[in-house]
Biopython code that builds the backbone (N, CA, C, O; Angstrom):
import numpy as np
from Bio.PDB.StructureBuilder import StructureBuilder

atoms = [
    (1, "MET", "N", (32.627, -9.373, 16.637)),
    (1, "MET", "CA", (32.756, -10.317, 15.541)),
    (1, "MET", "C", (31.785, -9.953, 14.426)),
    (1, "MET", "O", (30.796, -9.251, 14.640)),
    (2, "ASN", "N", (32.083, -10.431, 13.276)),
    (2, "ASN", "CA", (31.241, -10.211, 12.114)),
    (2, "ASN", "C", (30.118, -11.239, 12.100)),
    (2, "ASN", "O", (30.372, -12.442, 12.027)),
    (3, "ASP", "N", (28.870, -10.762, 12.171)),
    (3, "ASP", "CA", (27.721, -11.667, 12.145)),
    (3, "ASP", "C", (27.447, -12.207, 10.753)),
    (3, "ASP", "O", (26.608, -13.091, 10.583)),
    (4, "ARG", "N", (28.140, -11.687, 9.766)),
    (4, "ARG", "CA", (27.908, -12.115, 8.386)),
    (4, "ARG", "C", (28.964, -13.122, 7.929)),
    (4, "ARG", "O", (29.327, -13.142, 6.753)),
    (5, "LEU", "N", (29.450, -13.940, 8.828)),
    (5, "LEU", "CA", (30.411, -14.973, 8.455)),
    (5, "LEU", "C", (29.768, -15.924, 7.455)),
    (5, "LEU", "O", (28.585, -16.247, 7.550)),
    (6, "SER", "N", (30.570, -16.359, 6.504)),
    (6, "SER", "CA", (30.031, -17.331, 5.563)),
    (6, "SER", "C", (29.928, -18.686, 6.265)),
    (6, "SER", "O", (30.661, -18.970, 7.212)),
    (7, "LEU", "N", (29.023, -19.494, 5.791)),
    (7, "LEU", "CA", (28.830, -20.803, 6.382)),
    (7, "LEU", "C", (29.899, -21.769, 5.890)),
    (7, "LEU", "O", (30.290, -21.745, 4.724)),
    (8, "SER", "N", (30.356, -22.608, 6.789)),
    (8, "SER", "CA", (31.277, -23.685, 6.449)),
    (8, "SER", "C", (30.513, -24.989, 6.511)),
    (8, "SER", "O", (29.474, -25.079, 7.165)),
    (9, "ILE", "N", (31.019, -25.985, 5.842)),
    (9, "ILE", "CA", (30.375, -27.295, 5.842)),
    (9, "ILE", "C", (31.196, -28.225, 6.732)),
    (9, "ILE", "O", (32.415, -28.330, 6.603)),
    (10, "PHE", "N", (30.484, -28.897, 7.642)),
    (10, "PHE", "CA", (31.115, -29.777, 8.614)),
    (10, "PHE", "C", (30.601, -31.197, 8.452)),
    (10, "PHE", "O", (29.484, -31.423, 7.986)),
    (11, "THR", "N", (31.434, -32.144, 8.844)),
    (11, "THR", "CA", (31.084, -33.560, 8.823)),
    (11, "THR", "C", (31.081, -34.089, 10.245)),
    (11, "THR", "O", (31.971, -33.779, 11.037)),
    (12, "ILE", "N", (30.078, -34.885, 10.560)),
    (12, "ILE", "CA", (30.076, -35.629, 11.818)),
    (12, "ILE", "C", (30.436, -37.066, 11.490)),
    (12, "ILE", "O", (29.811, -37.714, 10.651)),
    (13, "GLU", "N", (31.465, -37.543, 12.180)),
    (13, "GLU", "CA", (31.874, -38.936, 12.067)),
    (13, "GLU", "C", (31.323, -39.692, 13.261)),
    (13, "GLU", "O", (31.431, -39.235, 14.400)),
    (14, "VAL", "N", (30.740, -40.837, 13.001)),
    (14, "VAL", "CA", (30.274, -41.728, 14.060)),
    (14, "VAL", "C", (31.202, -42.937, 14.037)),
    (14, "VAL", "O", (31.277, -43.664, 13.047)),
    (15, "ASP", "N", (31.897, -43.134, 15.136)),
    (15, "ASP", "CA", (32.904, -44.203, 15.218)),
    (15, "ASP", "C", (33.862, -44.139, 14.027)),
    (15, "ASP", "O", (34.178, -45.152, 13.403)),
    (16, "ARG", "N", (34.311, -42.920, 13.732)),
    (16, "ARG", "CA", (35.301, -42.617, 12.691)),
    (16, "ARG", "C", (34.775, -42.804, 11.265)),
    (16, "ARG", "O", (35.554, -42.788, 10.312)),
    (17, "LYS", "N", (33.462, -42.981, 11.116)),
    (17, "LYS", "CA", (32.875, -43.127, 9.781)),
    (17, "LYS", "C", (32.116, -41.848, 9.441)),
    (17, "LYS", "O", (31.180, -41.482, 10.152)),
    (18, "PRO", "N", (32.508, -41.158, 8.358)),
    (18, "PRO", "CA", (31.764, -39.960, 7.946)),
    (18, "PRO", "C", (30.299, -40.322, 7.722)),
    (18, "PRO", "O", (29.979, -41.175, 6.894)),
    (19, "THR", "N", (29.407, -39.657, 8.474)),
    (19, "THR", "CA", (28.009, -40.063, 8.485)),
    (19, "THR", "C", (27.068, -38.992, 7.964)),
    (19, "THR", "O", (26.134, -39.297, 7.222)),
    (20, "LEU", "N", (27.304, -37.724, 8.347)),
    (20, "LEU", "CA", (26.425, -36.658, 7.867)),
    (20, "LEU", "C", (27.182, -35.349, 7.766)),
    (20, "LEU", "O", (28.210, -35.151, 8.414)),
    (21, "VAL", "N", (26.647, -34.451, 6.929)),
    (21, "VAL", "CA", (27.236, -33.127, 6.733)),
    (21, "VAL", "C", (26.156, -32.066, 6.906)),
    (21, "VAL", "O", (24.971, -32.313, 6.682)),
    (22, "PHE", "N", (26.601, -30.878, 7.311)),
    (22, "PHE", "CA", (25.698, -29.750, 7.541)),
    (22, "PHE", "C", (26.522, -28.473, 7.508)),
    (22, "PHE", "O", (27.753, -28.510, 7.510)),
    (23, "GLU", "N", (25.815, -27.327, 7.477)),
    (23, "GLU", "CA", (26.478, -26.026, 7.481)),
    (23, "GLU", "C", (26.361, -25.368, 8.845)),
    (23, "GLU", "O", (25.355, -25.511, 9.539)),
    (24, "ALA", "N", (27.413, -24.643, 9.215)),
    (24, "ALA", "CA", (27.406, -23.843, 10.440)),
    (24, "ALA", "C", (28.382, -22.688, 10.249)),
    (24, "ALA", "O", (29.287, -22.757, 9.418)),
    (25, "LYS", "N", (28.188, -21.621, 11.032)),
    (25, "LYS", "CA", (29.073, -20.460, 10.922)),
    (25, "LYS", "C", (30.441, -20.704, 11.542)),
    (25, "LYS", "O", (31.466, -20.294, 10.998)),
    (26, "ARG", "N", (30.441, -21.374, 12.679)),
    (26, "ARG", "CA", (31.681, -21.557, 13.436)),
    (26, "ARG", "C", (31.842, -23.016, 13.843)),
    (26, "ARG", "O", (30.875, -23.775, 13.914)),
    (27, "PHE", "N", (33.085, -23.381, 14.105)),
    (27, "PHE", "CA", (33.367, -24.730, 14.577)),
    (27, "PHE", "C", (32.666, -24.975, 15.908)),
    (27, "PHE", "O", (32.160, -26.071, 16.150)),
    (28, "SER", "N", (32.634, -23.969, 16.765)),
    (28, "SER", "CA", (31.975, -24.131, 18.069)),
    (28, "SER", "C", (30.487, -24.429, 17.903)),
    (28, "SER", "O", (29.924, -25.207, 18.673)),
    (29, "GLU", "N", (29.847, -23.822, 16.912)),
    (29, "GLU", "CA", (28.443, -24.108, 16.623)),
    (29, "GLU", "C", (28.287, -25.552, 16.136)),
    (29, "GLU", "O", (27.339, -26.240, 16.514)),
    (30, "ALA", "N", (29.213, -25.999, 15.304)),
    (30, "ALA", "CA", (29.179, -27.374, 14.807)),
    (30, "ALA", "C", (29.376, -28.368, 15.955)),
    (30, "ALA", "O", (28.768, -29.438, 15.958)),
    (31, "GLU", "N", (30.214, -28.022, 16.920)),
    (31, "GLU", "CA", (30.420, -28.894, 18.079)),
    (31, "GLU", "C", (29.147, -29.034, 18.905)),
    (31, "GLU", "O", (28.845, -30.116, 19.407)),
    (32, "VAL", "N", (28.406, -27.944, 19.046)),
    (32, "VAL", "CA", (27.139, -27.987, 19.789)),
    (32, "VAL", "C", (26.146, -28.911, 19.090)),
    (32, "VAL", "O", (25.452, -29.695, 19.738)),
    (33, "ILE", "N", (26.085, -28.812, 17.773)),
    (33, "ILE", "CA", (25.184, -29.680, 16.999)),
    (33, "ILE", "C", (25.597, -31.137, 17.176)),
    (33, "ILE", "O", (24.745, -32.004, 17.372)),
    (34, "CYS", "N", (26.890, -31.409, 17.108)),
    (34, "CYS", "CA", (27.392, -32.772, 17.251)),
    (34, "CYS", "C", (27.075, -33.338, 18.629)),
    (34, "CYS", "O", (26.784, -34.528, 18.754)),
    (35, "ALA", "N", (27.129, -32.506, 19.660)),
    (35, "ALA", "CA", (26.901, -32.951, 21.041)),
    (35, "ALA", "C", (25.421, -33.042, 21.404)),
    (35, "ALA", "O", (25.085, -33.496, 22.497)),
    (36, "ASP", "N", (24.540, -32.623, 20.514)),
    (36, "ASP", "CA", (23.105, -32.596, 20.803)),
    (36, "ASP", "C", (22.560, -34.013, 21.004)),
    (36, "ASP", "O", (22.717, -34.880, 20.145)),
    (37, "GLU", "N", (21.923, -34.226, 22.147)),
    (37, "GLU", "CA", (21.364, -35.549, 22.453)),
    (37, "GLU", "C", (20.215, -35.911, 21.510)),
    (37, "GLU", "O", (19.988, -37.089, 21.236)),
    (38, "GLY", "N", (19.493, -34.912, 21.014)),
    (38, "GLY", "CA", (18.421, -35.183, 20.063)),
    (38, "GLY", "C", (18.966, -35.760, 18.759)),
    (38, "GLY", "O", (18.367, -36.661, 18.171)),
    (39, "LEU", "N", (20.108, -35.235, 18.311)),
    (39, "LEU", "CA", (20.742, -35.771, 17.106)),
    (39, "LEU", "C", (21.195, -37.200, 17.352)),
    (39, "LEU", "O", (20.970, -38.080, 16.521)),
    (40, "ARG", "N", (21.825, -37.429, 18.481)),
    (40, "ARG", "CA", (22.281, -38.784, 18.809)),
    (40, "ARG", "C", (21.092, -39.753, 18.852)),
    (40, "ARG", "O", (21.186, -40.874, 18.352)),
    (41, "ALA", "N", (19.988, -39.323, 19.442)),
    (41, "ALA", "CA", (18.796, -40.173, 19.505)),
    (41, "ALA", "C", (18.273, -40.478, 18.109)),
    (41, "ALA", "O", (17.882, -41.608, 17.820)),
    (42, "ARG", "N", (18.266, -39.466, 17.243)),
    (42, "ARG", "CA", (17.800, -39.655, 15.861)),
    (42, "ARG", "C", (18.697, -40.650, 15.128)),
    (42, "ARG", "O", (18.212, -41.505, 14.387)),
    (43, "LEU", "N", (20.006, -40.532, 15.340)),
    (43, "LEU", "CA", (20.952, -41.435, 14.680)),
    (43, "LEU", "C", (20.811, -42.869, 15.195)),
    (43, "LEU", "O", (21.110, -43.821, 14.474)),
    (44, "ARG", "N", (20.361, -43.021, 16.424)),
    (44, "ARG", "CA", (20.111, -44.372, 16.947)),
    (44, "ARG", "C", (18.918, -45.023, 16.240)),
    (44, "ARG", "O", (18.873, -46.242, 16.079)),
    (45, "LEU", "N", (17.957, -44.199, 15.823)),
    (45, "LEU", "CA", (16.751, -44.710, 15.162)),
    (45, "LEU", "C", (16.969, -45.006, 13.682)),
    (45, "LEU", "O", (16.384, -45.943, 13.138)),
    (46, "LEU", "N", (17.813, -44.205, 13.034)),
    (46, "LEU", "CA", (18.048, -44.394, 11.600)),
    (46, "LEU", "C", (18.959, -45.594, 11.374)),
    (46, "LEU", "O", (19.848, -45.887, 12.174)),
    (47, "ARG", "N", (18.713, -46.274, 10.267)),
    (47, "ARG", "CA", (19.489, -47.472, 9.950)),
    (47, "ARG", "C", (20.057, -47.401, 8.535)),
    (47, "ARG", "O", (19.472, -46.806, 7.630)),
    (48, "SER", "N", (21.205, -48.025, 8.385)),
    (48, "SER", "CA", (21.833, -48.219, 7.090)),
    (48, "SER", "C", (22.173, -49.701, 6.987)),
    (48, "SER", "O", (22.931, -50.229, 7.800)),
    (49, "ASN", "N", (21.616, -50.360, 5.996)),
    (49, "ASN", "CA", (21.785, -51.814, 5.861)),
    (49, "ASN", "C", (21.364, -52.530, 7.138)),
    (49, "ASN", "O", (22.013, -53.477, 7.581)),
    (50, "ASP", "N", (20.264, -52.057, 7.718)),
    (50, "ASP", "CA", (19.650, -52.620, 8.914)),
    (50, "ASP", "C", (20.520, -52.510, 10.175)),
    (50, "ASP", "O", (20.320, -53.252, 11.136)),
    (51, "VAL", "N", (21.484, -51.583, 10.163)),
    (51, "VAL", "CA", (22.341, -51.337, 11.320)),
    (51, "VAL", "C", (22.126, -49.892, 11.753)),
    (51, "VAL", "O", (22.168, -48.990, 10.916)),
    (52, "PRO", "N", (21.893, -49.650, 13.057)),
    (52, "PRO", "CA", (21.726, -48.256, 13.514)),
    (52, "PRO", "C", (22.955, -47.413, 13.174)),
    (52, "PRO", "O", (24.087, -47.893, 13.242)),
    (53, "LEU", "N", (22.718, -46.149, 12.807)),
    (53, "LEU", "CA", (23.837, -45.265, 12.476)),
    (53, "LEU", "C", (24.700, -44.975, 13.695)),
    (53, "LEU", "O", (25.885, -44.668, 13.559)),
    (54, "CYS", "N", (24.115, -45.069, 14.883)),
    (54, "CYS", "CA", (24.837, -44.717, 16.100)),
    (54, "CYS", "C", (24.447, -45.685, 17.209)),
    (54, "CYS", "O", (23.279, -45.756, 17.593)),
    (55, "GLY", "N", (25.410, -46.422, 17.718)),
    (55, "GLY", "CA", (25.156, -47.302, 18.848)),
    (55, "GLY", "C", (25.225, -46.523, 20.153)),
    (55, "GLY", "O", (25.626, -45.359, 20.166)),
    (56, "ASP", "N", (24.837, -47.158, 21.242)),
    (56, "ASP", "CA", (24.815, -46.492, 22.546)),
    (56, "ASP", "C", (26.178, -45.949, 22.959)),
    (56, "ASP", "O", (26.253, -44.859, 23.527)),
    (57, "GLY", "N", (27.238, -46.667, 22.692)),
    (57, "GLY", "CA", (28.575, -46.236, 23.103)),
    (57, "GLY", "C", (29.391, -45.600, 21.992)),
    (57, "GLY", "O", (30.605, -45.451, 22.125)),
    (58, "ALA", "N", (28.745, -45.223, 20.906)),
    (58, "ALA", "CA", (29.463, -44.672, 19.750)),
    (58, "ALA", "C", (30.088, -43.314, 20.074)),
    (58, "ALA", "O", (29.545, -42.539, 20.861)),
    (59, "THR", "N", (31.228, -43.045, 19.460)),
    (59, "THR", "CA", (31.839, -41.724, 19.568)),
    (59, "THR", "C", (31.427, -40.904, 18.361)),
    (59, "THR", "O", (31.389, -41.400, 17.235)),
    (60, "MET", "N", (31.120, -39.638, 18.615)),
    (60, "MET", "CA", (30.761, -38.713, 17.547)),
    (60, "MET", "C", (31.725, -37.542, 17.596)),
    (60, "MET", "O", (31.910, -36.917, 18.641)),
    (61, "GLU", "N", (32.335, -37.251, 16.461)),
    (61, "GLU", "CA", (33.267, -36.141, 16.352)),
    (61, "GLU", "C", (32.925, -35.304, 15.137)),
    (61, "GLU", "O", (32.428, -35.820, 14.135)),
    (62, "VAL", "N", (33.192, -34.009, 15.227)),
    (62, "VAL", "CA", (32.918, -33.102, 14.123)),
    (62, "VAL", "C", (34.247, -32.592, 13.564)),
    (62, "VAL", "O", (35.221, -32.421, 14.297)),
    (63, "ARG", "N", (34.264, -32.358, 12.272)),
    (63, "ARG", "CA", (35.437, -31.796, 11.585)),
    (63, "ARG", "C", (34.949, -31.057, 10.355)),
    (63, "ARG", "O", (33.796, -31.206, 9.949)),
    (64, "LEU", "N", (35.827, -30.261, 9.762)),
    (64, "LEU", "CA", (35.494, -29.644, 8.482)),
    (64, "LEU", "C", (35.308, -30.741, 7.441)),
    (64, "LEU", "O", (36.046, -31.726, 7.425)),
    (65, "ALA", "N", (34.334, -30.565, 6.590)),
    (65, "ALA", "CA", (34.062, -31.556, 5.545)),
    (65, "ALA", "C", (35.190, -31.571, 4.528)),
    (65, "ALA", "O", (35.773, -30.535, 4.207)),
    (66, "HIS", "N", (35.487, -32.757, 4.030)),
    (66, "HIS", "CA", (36.420, -32.889, 2.915)),
    (66, "HIS", "C", (35.738, -32.356, 1.660)),
    (66, "HIS", "O", (34.510, -32.275, 1.620)),
    (67, "PRO", "N", (36.504, -31.990, 0.634)),
    (67, "PRO", "CA", (35.899, -31.412, -0.572)),
    (67, "PRO", "C", (34.786, -32.263, -1.195)),
    (67, "PRO", "O", (33.776, -31.717, -1.639)),
    (68, "ASP", "N", (34.951, -33.574, -1.235)),
    (68, "ASP", "CA", (33.909, -34.424, -1.831)),
    (68, "ASP", "C", (32.654, -34.449, -0.966)),
    (68, "ASP", "O", (31.547, -34.522, -1.501)),
    (69, "GLU", "N", (32.796, -34.390, 0.342)),
    (69, "GLU", "CA", (31.646, -34.354, 1.240)),
    (69, "GLU", "C", (30.897, -33.029, 1.101)),
    (69, "GLU", "O", (29.666, -32.999, 1.088)),
    (70, "ALA", "N", (31.659, -31.930, 0.999)),
    (70, "ALA", "CA", (31.048, -30.614, 0.812)),
    (70, "ALA", "C", (30.300, -30.558, -0.518)),
    (70, "ALA", "O", (29.215, -29.983, -0.598)),
    (71, "ALA", "N", (30.874, -31.148, -1.552)),
    (71, "ALA", "CA", (30.211, -31.183, -2.861)),
    (71, "ALA", "C", (28.912, -31.975, -2.781)),
    (71, "ALA", "O", (27.908, -31.570, -3.368)),
    (72, "ASN", "N", (28.913, -33.092, -2.069)),
    (72, "ASN", "CA", (27.681, -33.878, -1.884)),
    (72, "ASN", "C", (26.621, -33.040, -1.190)),
    (72, "ASN", "O", (25.452, -33.074, -1.573)),
    (73, "TYR", "N", (27.022, -32.288, -0.171)),
    (73, "TYR", "CA", (26.074, -31.449, 0.552)),
    (73, "TYR", "C", (25.483, -30.392, -0.374)),
    (73, "TYR", "O", (24.264, -30.241, -0.457)),
    (74, "ARG", "N", (26.352, -29.661, -1.069)),
    (74, "ARG", "CA", (25.879, -28.592, -1.956)),
    (74, "ARG", "C", (24.944, -29.122, -3.027)),
    (74, "ARG", "O", (23.924, -28.501, -3.326)),
    (75, "GLN", "N", (25.279, -30.247, -3.598)),
    (75, "GLN", "CA", (24.443, -30.840, -4.651)),
    (75, "GLN", "C", (23.080, -31.240, -4.091)),
    (75, "GLN", "O", (22.059, -31.027, -4.745)),
    (76, "ALA", "N", (23.050, -31.811, -2.900)),
    (76, "ALA", "CA", (21.792, -32.289, -2.323)),
    (76, "ALA", "C", (20.844, -31.155, -1.960)),
    (76, "ALA", "O", (19.629, -31.311, -2.079)),
    (77, "VAL", "N", (21.374, -30.015, -1.519)),
    (77, "VAL", "CA", (20.506, -28.930, -1.059)),
    (77, "VAL", "C", (20.309, -27.836, -2.113)),
    (77, "VAL", "O", (19.537, -26.903, -1.890)),
    (78, "ALA", "N", (20.986, -27.935, -3.242)),
    (78, "ALA", "CA", (20.946, -26.875, -4.249)),
    (78, "ALA", "C", (19.537, -26.547, -4.736)),
    (78, "ALA", "O", (19.201, -25.379, -4.929)),
    (79, "ALA", "N", (18.734, -27.549, -4.929)),
    (79, "ALA", "CA", (17.408, -27.325, -5.512)),
    (79, "ALA", "C", (16.329, -27.093, -4.453)),
    (79, "ALA", "O", (15.164, -26.888, -4.794)),
    (80, "LEU", "N", (16.703, -27.123, -3.187)),
    (80, "LEU", "CA", (15.704, -26.981, -2.127)),
    (80, "LEU", "C", (15.571, -25.529, -1.700)),
    (80, "LEU", "O", (16.555, -24.790, -1.704)),
    (81, "PRO", "N", (14.371, -25.115, -1.333)),
    (81, "PRO", "CA", (14.204, -23.742, -0.824)),
    (81, "PRO", "C", (14.817, -23.624, 0.566)),
    (81, "PRO", "O", (14.824, -24.586, 1.335)),
    (82, "SER", "N", (15.322, -22.457, 0.875)),
    (82, "SER", "CA", (15.880, -22.208, 2.198)),
    (82, "SER", "C", (14.749, -22.069, 3.199)),
    (82, "SER", "O", (13.839, -21.262, 3.002)),
    (83, "THR", "N", (14.797, -22.850, 4.274)),
    (83, "THR", "CA", (13.745, -22.827, 5.276)),
    (83, "THR", "C", (14.210, -22.227, 6.602)),
    (83, "THR", "O", (13.394, -21.977, 7.489)),
    (84, "GLY", "N", (15.499, -21.999, 6.741)),
    (84, "GLY", "CA", (16.026, -21.506, 8.003)),
    (84, "GLY", "C", (16.335, -22.626, 8.983)),
    (84, "GLY", "O", (16.927, -22.376, 10.033)),
    (85, "ASN", "N", (15.947, -23.849, 8.664)),
    (85, "ASN", "CA", (16.252, -24.997, 9.506)),
    (85, "ASN", "C", (17.587, -25.597, 9.103)),
    (85, "ASN", "O", (18.056, -25.402, 7.981)),
    (86, "LEU", "N", (18.177, -26.309, 10.006)),
    (86, "LEU", "CA", (19.426, -27.010, 9.744)),
    (86, "LEU", "C", (19.167, -28.115, 8.726)),
    (86, "LEU", "O", (18.314, -28.976, 8.943)),
    (87, "MET", "N", (19.897, -28.090, 7.627)),
    (87, "MET", "CA", (19.788, -29.142, 6.615)),
    (87, "MET", "C", (20.919, -30.130, 6.835)),
    (87, "MET", "O", (22.087, -29.750, 6.916)),
    (88, "VAL", "N", (20.559, -31.402, 6.930)),
    (88, "VAL", "CA", (21.527, -32.472, 7.165)),
    (88, "VAL", "C", (21.500, -33.390, 5.963)),
    (88, "VAL", "O", (20.433, -33.813, 5.519)),
    (89, "VAL", "N", (22.667, -33.696, 5.439)),
    (89, "VAL", "CA", (22.786, -34.633, 4.326)),
    (89, "VAL", "C", (23.593, -35.826, 4.826)),
    (89, "VAL", "O", (24.707, -35.673, 5.326)),
    (90, "TYR", "N", (23.017, -37.006, 4.683)),
    (90, "TYR", "CA", (23.687, -38.220, 5.141)),
    (90, "TYR", "C", (24.661, -38.700, 4.073)),
    (90, "TYR", "O", (24.362, -38.669, 2.879)),
    (91, "LEU", "N", (25.818, -39.139, 4.519)),
    (91, "LEU", "CA", (26.852, -39.654, 3.624)),
    (91, "LEU", "C", (26.779, -41.174, 3.506)),
    (91, "LEU", "O", (27.574, -41.793, 2.800)),
    (92, "VAL", "N", (25.833, -41.750, 4.195)),
    (92, "VAL", "CA", (25.608, -43.193, 4.144)),
    (92, "VAL", "C", (24.203, -43.420, 3.601)),
    (92, "VAL", "O", (23.334, -42.556, 3.718)),
    (93, "GLU", "N", (23.994, -44.562, 3.020)),
    (93, "GLU", "CA", (22.666, -44.890, 2.507)),
    (93, "GLU", "C", (21.755, -45.230, 3.678)),
    (93, "GLU", "O", (22.084, -46.070, 4.516)),
    (94, "LEU", "N", (20.608, -44.565, 3.720)),
    (94, "LEU", "CA", (19.641, -44.810, 4.779)),
    (94, "LEU", "C", (18.577, -45.780, 4.308)),
    (94, "LEU", "O", (18.115, -45.706, 3.170)),
    (95, "ASP", "N", (18.196, -46.678, 5.178)),
    (95, "ASP", "CA", (17.120, -47.609, 4.857)),
    (95, "ASP", "C", (15.810, -46.836, 4.744)),
    (95, "ASP", "O", (15.378, -46.206, 5.710)),
    (96, "GLY", "N", (15.179, -46.879, 3.581)),
    (96, "GLY", "CA", (13.851, -46.293, 3.391)),
    (96, "GLY", "C", (13.791, -44.791, 3.265)),
    (96, "GLY", "O", (12.695, -44.238, 3.363)),
    (97, "GLN", "N", (14.904, -44.081, 3.050)),
    (97, "GLN", "CA", (14.867, -42.626, 2.921)),
    (97, "GLN", "C", (15.805, -42.182, 1.813)),
    (97, "GLN", "O", (16.796, -42.843, 1.502)),
    (98, "ASP", "N", (15.459, -41.029, 1.219)),
    (98, "ASP", "CA", (16.293, -40.426, 0.195)),
    (98, "ASP", "C", (16.415, -38.929, 0.475)),
    (98, "ASP", "O", (15.505, -38.321, 1.038)),
    (99, "GLY", "N", (17.528, -38.349, 0.087)),
    (99, "GLY", "CA", (17.690, -36.908, 0.111)),
    (99, "GLY", "C", (18.032, -36.315, 1.458)),
    (99, "GLY", "O", (18.152, -37.020, 2.460)),
    (100, "PRO", "N", (18.189, -34.990, 1.460)),
    (100, "PRO", "CA", (18.537, -34.289, 2.689)),
    (100, "PRO", "C", (17.380, -34.284, 3.683)),
    (100, "PRO", "O", (16.224, -34.506, 3.321)),
    (101, "GLU", "N", (17.712, -34.030, 4.913)),
    (101, "GLU", "CA", (16.705, -33.996, 5.970)),
    (101, "GLU", "C", (16.814, -32.663, 6.706)),
    (101, "GLU", "O", (17.912, -32.161, 6.946)),
    (102, "GLU", "N", (15.675, -32.107, 7.057)),
    (102, "GLU", "CA", (15.652, -30.862, 7.829)),
    (102, "GLU", "C", (15.604, -31.177, 9.307)),
    (102, "GLU", "O", (14.861, -32.054, 9.747)),
    (103, "GLN", "N", (16.397, -30.457, 10.062)),
    (103, "GLN", "CA", (16.380, -30.546, 11.512)),
    (103, "GLN", "C", (15.988, -29.169, 12.041)),
    (103, "GLN", "O", (16.444, -28.165, 11.495)),
    (104, "PRO", "N", (15.176, -29.085, 13.061)),
    (104, "PRO", "CA", (14.823, -27.772, 13.618)),
    (104, "PRO", "C", (16.064, -27.027, 14.072)),
    (104, "PRO", "O", (16.968, -27.612, 14.668)),
    (105, "SER", "N", (16.104, -25.738, 13.788)),
    (105, "SER", "CA", (17.221, -24.910, 14.242)),
    (105, "SER", "C", (17.081, -24.651, 15.725)),
    (105, "SER", "O", (15.978, -24.488, 16.246)),
    (106, "SER", "N", (18.227, -24.616, 16.399)),
    (106, "SER", "CA", (18.166, -24.298, 17.825)),
    (106, "SER", "C", (18.739, -22.948, 18.094)),
    (106, "SER", "O", (18.773, -22.510, 19.244)),
]
sb = StructureBuilder()
sb.init_structure("model")
sb.init_model(0)
sb.init_chain("A")
sb.init_seg("    ")
for serial, (resi, resn, name, xyz) in enumerate(atoms, 1):
    if name == "N":
        sb.init_residue(resn, " ", resi, " ")
    sb.init_atom(name, np.array(xyz, "f"), 0.0, 1.0, " ", f" {name:<3s}", serial, name[0])
structure = sb.get_structure()
């Protein structure tokens, strides 16, 4: 396979609600990120309008981002330096936070 694949932008839906976007090379890589228990734990802690982004029994699914979601991601990370870490952009308003968030790369 070609290791120089361009990155695609993916959306994670929590209970069918588009919640965050990020870049990955392959869909299988995006699925691993979506299934990560650390991400799920983080989403349980974050709140939007005083409601956790992810409840204990919530379903999380990954898909290719829609054009407007991809545009939001590109705009949010455009001015940031590349750190090599996974950049996550939330599609929902977070209580007490602004902008993209870095997640350690695995």
